[in-house]
N, C-alpha and C positions, 0 to 999 in steps of 0.2 A: 654300288652305293645308292643308286636310285631306289632300289627295293629295300634298303636298310636291313639286309640280311647278312649275318656274319658268315665267314667262309674260311675254309682251310684250303689254301691255294698251293698248287704245285706248278710253277711256271715252266713252260717248255724251254729247255736249256739252250736250244739252238735258234731261238727267235732273234731277229735282227736287233742289234744293240741291246740285247737282254731287256727289251721294253716290258715284257710280261712281269719280270721281277720288280721293276720300278713301279708298275701299276699296282702290283700286289702290295708293295710296301706302303703305298698311300692308304690302303685299307687298314693295314696293320697299325700305322701311326694313329688312326682314329680309334683304335681299340676294337676293331671289328673283325679280327681274324688273325690267322697265322700263315706263315709261308714255310714250306718245306722244299728244299732243293731236291730235284728229282734224283740226283746221285745219292742223297741221304735216305731216300724213302725205302722203308722196310715195313713189313706187316706189323711188327712190334711198335715201331715209331708211329705209324699211322694210328694204331689202337691207342697209344698213349696220348697223342694229340687230339683224338676225337672224344675221348672219355669226358673231359671237362665240358665239351659242347653238348653233351647229353643232358646237362643241368639246365632246365628252362630259365631259371633266374640268370644264369651266365649269358645265355643267348639274348634274353630281353635287355640286359645291361648293354651288351655289345650293339644291339639294334638301336637302342636309345643314343648311344655315343655316335654311331654312324649318322643317324638322323640329325642330331644336334650340330655336328661338325662338317658334314659334307656340303658341297656347294649347292645352293638353292637354285632351282630352275635351270639345272645344267643342260637338260635336253633342249630347252628353248634357246639357251645361249649358243649351243653348238649349231642349231639350225640357223639362227640369225647370222652367225659368222660364216657358215657355208653359203648362205644366200648372198651375203655381201661379197664373197669371193667371186661368185657366179656373175653378179651384176656388174 
């Protein structure tokens, strides 16, 4: 999200508490990408999902949506919270 780049995400299915899917869905909700379950992934599905992203206007729209809706100063906020825990 910090880079405002759209993505096609394939979460690792064995991640603890399926956190990768939850993180990926946050980007999807912003209009910045799509999620494919690893169990559903086939060459044909990957091709079909990637084709719309070859359109520059589609990518620019997704990037704009991510930039507009994603948390501002997220990195600074995370650092501040980590330092507060340490201190």
